[in-house]
PATORZA-419079 format. One line per field, with one value per residue: residue number from 1; residue in one letter; x, y, z of N, C-alpha, C, O in turn. Coordinates in pm, 1 decimal. Layout:
# residues N
i: (NUM / ...)
aa: (A / ...)
n_east: (X / ...)
n_north: (Y / ...)
n_up: (Z / ...)
ca_east: (X / ...)
ca_north: (Y / ...)
ca_up: (Z / ...)
c_east: (X / ...)
c_north: (Y / ...)
c_up: (Z / ...)
o_east: (X / ...)
o_north: (Y / ...)
o_up: (Z / ...)
***
This chain:
# residues 114
i: (1 / 2 / 3 / 4 / 5 / 6 / 7 / 8 / 9 / 10 / 11 / 12 / 13 / 14 / 15 / 16 / 17 / 18 / 19 / 20 / 21 / 22 / 23 / 24 / 25 / 26 / 27 / 28 / 29 / 30 / 31 / 32 / 33 / 34 / 35 / 36 / 37 / 38 / 39 / 40 / 41 / 42 / 43 / 44 / 45 / 46 / 47 / 48 / 49 / 50 / 51 / 52 / 53 / 54 / 55 / 56 / 57 / 58 / 59 / 60 / 61 / 62 / 63 / 64 / 65 / 66 / 67 / 68 / 69 / 70 / 71 / 72 / 73 / 74 / 75 / 76 / 77 / 78 / 79 / 80 / 81 / 82 / 83 / 84 / 85 / 86 / 87 / 88 / 89 / 90 / 91 / 92 / 93 / 94 / 95 / 96 / 97 / 98 / 99 / 100 / 101 / 102 / 103 / 104 / 105 / 106 / 107 / 108 / 109 / 110 / 111 / 112 / 113 / 114)
aa: (M / S / K / N / T / E / L / D / F / S / R / A / D / C / C / R / R / I / F / E / T / V / S / R / Q / Q / D / L / A / D / M / L / G / V / T / P / S / A / I / T / N / T / K / K / R / Q / Q / C / S / L / E / L / V / I / A / A / S / Q / V / T / G / R / P / I / E / W / F / M / F / G / E / Q / G / K / K / G / G / T / T / P / G / A / Q / K / P / P / L / Q / Q / R / L / D / R / L / E / R / A / V / R / R / L / E / E / R / L / G / R / L / E / A / G / C / S / E)
n_east: (1139.0 / 831.3 / 542.5 / 220.7 / 95.9 / -133.6 / 9.4 / 140.0 / 197.3 / 191.4 / 438.5 / 433.1 / 178.3 / 55.2 / 198.1 / 86.6 / -177.5 / -140.9 / -62.8 / -269.3 / -452.4 / -375.5 / -410.5 / -201.9 / 129.0 / 310.7 / 206.8 / 249.9 / 536.6 / 569.0 / 519.1 / 686.2 / 899.1 / 1065.0 / 1190.3 / 995.0 / 1080.4 / 1191.9 / 976.2 / 857.0 / 1060.8 / 1012.8 / 787.3 / 818.3 / 998.7 / 839.8 / 860.9 / 722.4 / 782.8 / 694.5 / 667.5 / 568.1 / 323.4 / 185.9 / 187.1 / 41.0 / -202.6 / -284.1 / -294.0 / -499.7 / -687.4 / -782.1 / -767.8 / -451.5 / -445.1 / -561.6 / -427.1 / -200.2 / -319.8 / -527.2 / -854.1 / -923.5 / -803.2 / -940.8 / -1092.5 / -1320.3 / -1273.6 / -1236.8 / -1435.6 / -1282.6 / -1247.3 / -1487.5 / -1644.7 / -1579.0 / -1780.2 / -1782.6 / -1779.8 / -1627.7 / -1386.4 / -1290.1 / -1239.3 / -1078.0 / -842.6 / -799.1 / -710.1 / -468.7 / -312.0 / -283.1 / -153.4 / 80.2 / 173.8 / 215.8 / 427.5 / 614.3 / 630.7 / 749.8 / 965.0 / 1108.5 / 1071.7 / 1277.0 / 1514.0 / 1550.7 / 1621.8 / 1886.3)
n_north: (2305.2 / 2188.7 / 2294.8 / 2164.3 / 2072.5 / 2018.8 / 1829.7 / 1680.5 / 1373.8 / 1001.4 / 792.0 / 550.3 / 462.5 / 505.3 / 300.6 / 74.1 / 106.1 / 24.0 / -236.2 / -355.8 / -343.3 / -436.6 / -755.7 / -927.0 / -918.2 / -973.3 / -849.6 / -601.6 / -595.5 / -690.9 / -471.9 / -254.2 / -377.3 / -505.7 / -776.9 / -980.2 / -992.8 / -756.5 / -584.0 / -707.0 / -642.2 / -357.5 / -367.3 / -450.5 / -254.3 / -34.1 / 185.3 / 342.0 / 390.6 / 655.8 / 551.9 / 297.0 / 364.5 / 472.8 / 254.8 / 85.9 / 204.5 / 197.1 / -86.7 / -153.0 / 34.6 / 235.9 / 568.7 / 773.7 / 946.1 / 870.6 / 642.3 / 784.1 / 967.5 / 887.9 / 858.0 / 1127.7 / 1208.0 / 1089.1 / 1172.3 / 1135.5 / 829.6 / 492.3 / 401.8 / 373.5 / 54.5 / -43.0 / -316.9 / -423.0 / -541.1 / -868.4 / -915.6 / -702.8 / -731.9 / -925.2 / -841.9 / -644.7 / -781.5 / -927.1 / -719.0 / -626.7 / -839.3 / -858.9 / -622.9 / -686.1 / -898.6 / -720.9 / -573.7 / -770.7 / -876.2 / -636.1 / -633.8 / -875.0 / -824.0 / -598.9 / -745.4 / -882.9 / -731.2 / -653.3)
n_up: (1946.8 / 1797.0 / 1603.3 / 1607.1 / 1300.4 / 1009.9 / 853.4 / 1023.1 / 1123.9 / 1252.0 / 1224.5 / 1313.1 / 1370.4 / 1096.7 / 963.5 / 1130.4 / 1031.1 / 770.0 / 777.8 / 912.7 / 701.4 / 465.8 / 304.7 / 192.0 / 213.9 / 10.5 / -211.1 / -182.2 / -175.6 / -428.2 / -583.8 / -518.0 / -566.8 / -411.7 / -166.1 / 15.7 / 247.5 / 325.4 / 353.3 / 577.0 / 762.4 / 764.2 / 878.8 / 1139.1 / 1223.1 / 1202.4 / 1064.7 / 820.1 / 461.6 / 212.8 / -11.8 / 30.6 / 154.3 / -69.5 / -234.2 / -68.8 / -72.8 / -321.0 / -343.2 / -187.3 / -245.6 / -61.3 / 47.5 / 37.1 / 257.4 / 445.8 / 533.1 / 639.6 / 804.7 / 923.9 / 1066.3 / 1073.9 / 808.9 / 632.7 / 308.9 / 82.0 / -127.8 / -40.1 / 250.0 / 561.1 / 696.2 / 576.4 / 429.8 / 87.7 / -182.1 / -270.1 / -524.3 / -616.4 / -461.6 / -610.2 / -847.2 / -789.7 / -684.2 / -935.6 / -1098.6 / -970.7 / -1003.2 / -1288.0 / -1306.4 / -1202.7 / -1371.8 / -1583.8 / -1515.2 / -1485.0 / -1716.9 / -1846.2 / -1757.6 / -1831.3 / -2119.6 / -2139.3 / -2050.5 / -2258.3 / -2473.8 / -2433.5)
ca_east: (998.1 / 785.9 / 405.9 / 149.1 / 28.6 / -193.6 / 88.0 / 202.4 / 144.7 / 250.3 / 467.6 / 395.7 / 3.0 / 25.5 / 233.8 / -12.6 / -297.6 / -98.8 / -44.1 / -393.3 / -562.7 / -327.8 / -394.5 / -78.6 / 258.0 / 388.3 / 144.6 / 349.0 / 680.7 / 584.2 / 455.7 / 767.5 / 1030.0 / 1139.9 / 1163.6 / 895.3 / 1180.1 / 1185.1 / 835.7 / 831.4 / 1134.8 / 958.1 / 661.5 / 884.5 / 1078.7 / 717.5 / 908.9 / 695.8 / 843.3 / 608.1 / 653.5 / 503.4 / 215.9 / 131.8 / 162.4 / -81.1 / -308.1 / -294.8 / -326.7 / -625.0 / -808.5 / -777.6 / -693.1 / -332.3 / -442.6 / -634.3 / -315.2 / -103.6 / -377.9 / -640.1 / -1009.9 / -932.1 / -759.8 / -1040.7 / -1161.3 / -1358.7 / -1242.2 / -1318.3 / -1460.9 / -1209.7 / -1350.3 / -1592.5 / -1600.2 / -1620.6 / -1862.4 / -1692.4 / -1724.9 / -1546.1 / -1276.8 / -1228.2 / -1186.7 / -943.1 / -751.5 / -759.3 / -639.9 / -323.2 / -233.9 / -268.6 / -48.9 / 215.5 / 220.0 / 256.5 / 560.2 / 700.0 / 654.6 / 832.3 / 1127.2 / 1152.9 / 1128.0 / 1399.6 / 1625.9 / 1564.9 / 1665.2 / 1979.3)
ca_north: (2295.7 / 2177.1 / 2312.1 / 2045.8 / 2110.7 / 1926.9 / 1738.6 / 1591.1 / 1203.0 / 912.0 / 685.7 / 395.6 / 475.6 / 477.4 / 128.2 / -13.1 / 71.0 / -41.2 / -381.2 / -416.9 / -355.4 / -516.6 / -890.1 / -982.6 / -844.8 / -984.4 / -762.0 / -465.4 / -637.1 / -693.2 / -312.8 / -177.7 / -430.0 / -553.3 / -881.5 / -980.6 / -989.3 / -598.7 / -570.5 / -771.6 / -569.7 / -253.6 / -381.2 / -454.8 / -121.3 / 56.2 / 308.3 / 335.6 / 511.6 / 724.5 / 470.8 / 191.6 / 422.0 / 475.7 / 118.4 / 37.7 / 272.6 / 108.5 / -235.7 / -155.8 / 132.2 / 335.6 / 707.6 / 793.2 / 1038.7 / 775.1 / 573.9 / 876.6 / 1045.1 / 797.2 / 906.8 / 1253.9 / 1232.5 / 1057.3 / 1252.5 / 1026.3 / 698.1 / 360.8 / 432.1 / 252.9 / -57.1 / -104.8 / -434.2 / -430.0 / -656.5 / -983.9 / -909.1 / -590.5 / -754.1 / -1020.2 / -746.5 / -582.6 / -905.2 / -962.3 / -609.3 / -626.9 / -955.2 / -805.6 / -509.9 / -749.7 / -972.1 / -642.0 / -543.6 / -868.0 / -876.3 / -530.1 / -642.2 / -961.2 / -752.1 / -533.1 / -827.6 / -974.4 / -622.6 / -567.4)
ca_up: (1947.5 / 1660.9 / 1623.8 / 1537.3 / 1174.5 / 945.5 / 786.6 / 1132.7 / 1156.8 / 1339.0 / 1129.1 / 1377.5 / 1335.6 / 967.7 / 933.9 / 1193.5 / 924.9 / 635.3 / 787.3 / 928.9 / 582.9 / 356.5 / 332.3 / 152.1 / 201.5 / -102.7 / -323.7 / -144.1 / -191.6 / -577.6 / -619.8 / -494.7 / -631.3 / -293.5 / -106.6 / 102.7 / 404.8 / 337.2 / 401.5 / 721.9 / 859.3 / 779.6 / 973.0 / 1267.8 / 1248.3 / 1229.1 / 974.3 / 672.6 / 357.4 / 144.8 / -127.3 / 85.7 / 179.0 / -172.0 / -260.1 / 8.8 / -143.9 / -459.1 / -324.9 / -104.4 / -302.0 / 36.1 / 14.2 / 89.6 / 363.2 / 549.6 / 613.8 / 724.4 / 926.2 / 987.6 / 1036.9 / 1023.5 / 677.0 / 511.8 / 229.5 / -37.1 / -141.2 / 35.4 / 373.4 / 629.6 / 763.5 / 511.3 / 332.7 / -39.4 / -219.7 / -298.5 / -681.5 / -643.4 / -429.8 / -697.5 / -932.0 / -760.4 / -707.1 / -1097.5 / -1157.7 / -897.1 / -1057.5 / -1411.0 / -1294.6 / -1163.7 / -1483.4 / -1678.4 / -1453.6 / -1497.4 / -1875.4 / -1886.2 / -1700.3 / -1937.4 / -2249.4 / -2112.1 / -2047.8 / -2390.3 / -2554.9 / -2408.4)
c_east: (924.5 / 625.4 / 339.2 / 76.7 / -65.1 / -115.2 / 151.7 / 134.3 / 229.8 / 320.8 / 451.8 / 256.4 / -2.0 / 87.3 / 124.9 / -136.0 / -292.5 / -107.8 / -182.1 / -497.3 / -513.3 / -292.7 / -277.3 / 16.0 / 325.2 / 324.4 / 232.4 / 488.2 / 696.8 / 584.3 / 589.2 / 901.7 / 1111.5 / 1106.6 / 1070.1 / 957.5 / 1146.9 / 1072.3 / 844.3 / 951.5 / 1081.9 / 842.0 / 706.9 / 924.0 / 957.6 / 762.4 / 853.2 / 732.0 / 704.8 / 558.9 / 562.9 / 358.9 / 112.9 / 105.1 / 52.8 / -207.0 / -367.4 / -363.8 / -485.0 / -743.8 / -840.7 / -718.9 / -549.8 / -351.9 / -510.8 / -514.0 / -239.7 / -171.5 / -495.9 / -774.9 / -1004.2 / -893.5 / -854.3 / -1115.8 / -1212.5 / -1289.7 / -1307.7 / -1336.3 / -1386.8 / -1276.1 / -1476.1 / -1555.0 / -1643.4 / -1698.6 / -1763.8 / -1679.3 / -1638.0 / -1402.1 / -1203.8 / -1171.9 / -1063.5 / -816.2 / -680.7 / -671.8 / -504.7 / -258.5 / -219.0 / -128.9 / 94.0 / 261.8 / 272.0 / 411.0 / 628.8 / 754.2 / 751.9 / 951.0 / 1177.6 / 1182.0 / 1240.5 / 1520.2 / 1635.8 / 1626.4 / 1806.0 / 2108.5)
c_north: (2281.3 / 2219.4 / 2199.4 / 2132.6 / 1997.2 / 1814.2 / 1654.7 / 1441.4 / 1120.6 / 805.8 / 540.4 / 363.5 / 427.9 / 340.3 / 55.0 / -15.3 / 15.9 / -186.3 / -423.2 / -430.3 / -420.6 / -668.7 / -977.9 / -886.3 / -838.9 / -896.6 / -623.2 / -516.6 / -615.9 / -543.4 / -227.2 / -246.7 / -460.4 / -669.1 / -882.9 / -958.1 / -819.3 / -553.6 / -594.5 / -697.9 / -408.0 / -255.8 / -407.2 / -324.7 / -12.1 / 180.9 / 313.5 / 422.3 / 557.7 / 621.2 / 340.1 / 244.5 / 436.2 / 336.3 / 46.3 / 99.6 / 209.5 / -18.5 / -249.7 / -52.3 / 241.5 / 479.2 / 717.0 / 879.4 / 955.1 / 676.6 / 668.3 / 937.6 / 980.5 / 879.2 / 1066.3 / 1303.0 / 1144.3 / 1161.6 / 1191.0 / 903.7 / 603.8 / 421.4 / 331.1 / 175.6 / -117.6 / -207.3 / -400.2 / -525.9 / -761.2 / -998.2 / -814.8 / -630.4 / -853.3 / -954.1 / -677.0 / -651.9 / -920.7 / -832.7 / -592.2 / -743.0 / -931.6 / -707.8 / -577.2 / -840.3 / -845.2 / -593.4 / -653.0 / -905.0 / -769.9 / -598.1 / -768.6 / -897.6 / -663.7 / -601.4 / -885.7 / -855.9 / -589.6 / -693.7)
c_up: (1813.4 / 1704.5 / 1540.2 / 1399.5 / 1102.0 / 898.4 / 905.2 / 1138.0 / 1221.7 / 1263.2 / 1206.0 / 1329.4 / 1187.1 / 898.7 / 998.7 / 1080.7 / 817.4 / 670.5 / 849.8 / 801.4 / 473.2 / 386.6 / 291.6 / 126.7 / 73.5 / -197.7 / -281.8 / -176.0 / -379.4 / -605.6 / -644.6 / -522.6 / -534.3 / -263.2 / -15.9 / 271.2 / 434.2 / 378.7 / 529.1 / 794.4 / 846.1 / 880.0 / 1097.9 / 1319.5 / 1282.7 / 1178.2 / 832.2 / 580.1 / 292.0 / 36.1 / -80.2 / 114.1 / 48.0 / -242.5 / -194.8 / -42.0 / -255.4 / -434.0 / -252.3 / -149.8 / -191.9 / -3.7 / 93.9 / 252.6 / 475.5 / 619.9 / 676.3 / 833.0 / 989.5 / 955.2 / 995.2 / 880.7 / 578.2 / 431.3 / 80.8 / -13.4 / -59.2 / 191.4 / 455.6 / 731.3 / 696.2 / 406.0 / 195.0 / -66.4 / -285.5 / -448.9 / -674.0 / -587.4 / -537.0 / -793.4 / -913.6 / -744.6 / -827.1 / -1141.3 / -1086.1 / -973.2 / -1228.0 / -1411.8 / -1269.9 / -1273.8 / -1585.2 / -1635.1 / -1499.8 / -1653.0 / -1905.0 / -1861.3 / -1797.7 / -2075.3 / -2219.7 / -2092.5 / -2186.7 / -2506.3 / -2540.0 / -2483.3)
o_east: (954.3 / 581.5 / 383.5 / 16.0 / -61.3 / -167.3 / 217.8 / 14.3 / 342.4 / 245.2 / 460.5 / 223.9 / -57.8 / 36.9 / 65.4 / -185.7 / -387.4 / -162.7 / -207.6 / -595.7 / -589.7 / -199.5 / -255.3 / 5.6 / 382.9 / 403.9 / 274.1 / 556.1 / 785.0 / 684.9 / 611.3 / 1007.0 / 1232.3 / 999.5 / 1055.0 / 900.0 / 1093.8 / 1082.1 / 839.1 / 930.1 / 1123.1 / 809.7 / 622.9 / 895.0 / 969.7 / 718.9 / 926.4 / 716.4 / 604.6 / 441.7 / 489.2 / 269.6 / -8.6 / -0.1 / -16.8 / -310.5 / -485.4 / -468.4 / -563.6 / -859.3 / -918.3 / -626.8 / -540.4 / -271.6 / -503.0 / -513.2 / -204.3 / -114.8 / -549.9 / -799.4 / -1068.2 / -934.3 / -833.9 / -1198.1 / -1143.3 / -1250.0 / -1419.1 / -1243.9 / -1411.5 / -1342.8 / -1547.3 / -1467.1 / -1752.9 / -1702.7 / -1668.6 / -1594.6 / -1539.6 / -1302.9 / -1081.3 / -1061.9 / -972.2 / -706.6 / -558.8 / -572.8 / -420.1 / -139.9 / -133.3 / -32.3 / 200.3 / 382.4 / 364.6 / 499.6 / 724.1 / 863.6 / 840.6 / 1033.7 / 1292.3 / 1288.4 / 1316.2 / 1627.0 / 1742.7 / 1671.7 / 1856.2 / 2228.0)
o_north: (2357.9 / 2188.0 / 2151.6 / 2239.3 / 1883.6 / 1702.7 / 1556.2 / 1423.1 / 1161.4 / 713.3 / 433.1 / 264.0 / 322.1 / 284.3 / -28.0 / -122.2 / -35.7 / -259.7 / -542.6 / -504.2 / -462.4 / -710.9 / -1086.0 / -793.4 / -740.4 / -860.2 / -550.0 / -421.1 / -558.3 / -507.1 / -155.4 / -185.2 / -447.7 / -706.4 / -776.7 / -921.7 / -771.0 / -461.5 / -497.1 / -695.4 / -335.2 / -160.0 / -383.8 / -284.1 / 76.3 / 284.3 / 292.4 / 541.2 / 492.7 / 607.0 / 288.1 / 161.8 / 417.3 / 317.7 / -38.2 / 33.2 / 177.9 / -53.8 / -343.2 / -52.4 / 332.3 / 489.8 / 668.9 / 864.9 / 990.3 / 644.4 / 633.1 / 963.2 / 1019.2 / 945.0 / 1116.3 / 1409.4 / 1138.1 / 1233.5 / 1203.0 / 870.2 / 624.6 / 485.6 / 212.0 / 216.5 / -208.7 / -196.6 / -344.5 / -614.7 / -720.9 / -1070.5 / -843.8 / -582.2 / -859.6 / -990.1 / -655.5 / -606.6 / -927.4 / -846.4 / -535.3 / -729.0 / -998.6 / -713.6 / -530.0 / -864.7 / -869.7 / -579.1 / -620.6 / -943.6 / -798.2 / -616.2 / -758.3 / -911.3 / -664.1 / -542.8 / -937.2 / -893.9 / -508.2 / -664.5)
o_up: (1721.8 / 1815.1 / 1435.8 / 1409.2 / 1149.3 / 901.2 / 872.3 / 1158.3 / 1250.5 / 1233.7 / 1146.4 / 1264.6 / 1157.9 / 801.4 / 929.9 / 1045.2 / 758.3 / 588.3 / 833.5 / 797.4 / 386.1 / 455.0 / 346.3 / 46.6 / 27.4 / -284.4 / -371.6 / -214.1 / -443.1 / -666.6 / -742.1 / -505.4 / -554.6 / -311.2 / 44.5 / 373.8 / 534.2 / 459.8 / 604.2 / 915.6 / 936.3 / 950.2 / 1184.8 / 1432.0 / 1367.5 / 1228.9 / 735.5 / 608.2 / 321.9 / 1.4 / -164.0 / 95.8 / 54.3 / -303.6 / -250.9 / -48.1 / -270.9 / -488.5 / -267.7 / -107.1 / -221.8 / -84.7 / 206.8 / 344.8 / 593.2 / 738.8 / 788.9 / 939.2 / 1093.1 / 854.1 / 902.7 / 834.1 / 457.0 / 487.9 / -20.4 / 98.2 / -11.3 / 241.3 / 436.5 / 826.4 / 738.5 / 320.4 / 186.5 / 18.7 / -352.3 / -501.4 / -742.0 / -642.1 / -547.7 / -835.3 / -993.4 / -777.5 / -842.8 / -1213.1 / -1155.0 / -1003.0 / -1285.8 / -1488.0 / -1310.2 / -1278.5 / -1662.6 / -1719.3 / -1570.7 / -1694.5 / -1985.5 / -1950.7 / -1841.2 / -2135.8 / -2316.8 / -2110.0 / -2219.4 / -2614.3 / -2617.5 / -2487.4)
***
């Protein structure tokens, strides 16, 4: 028998929040270094890893606590459901694109030095 604690959370609810807020599963796959089909399978199983929660937080700008605990977990960060201004959305997309390009460049450079 387990007691409810502040750290109890529903993995299915966490996954639901992730996939409701992330517009492109490809972004998650890129950040985690996995295939898009791995993200699709995770979505079907509704068993999100902590790594996926962290990636979703980075992609969306929402606090990790919100993904894990919903409304009760939001302390600071972006308000769930709040729409960012269009300019901020563009900036966020550009920052994600730059991160992906930097990661790819790092992998290419690592491959060239071997």
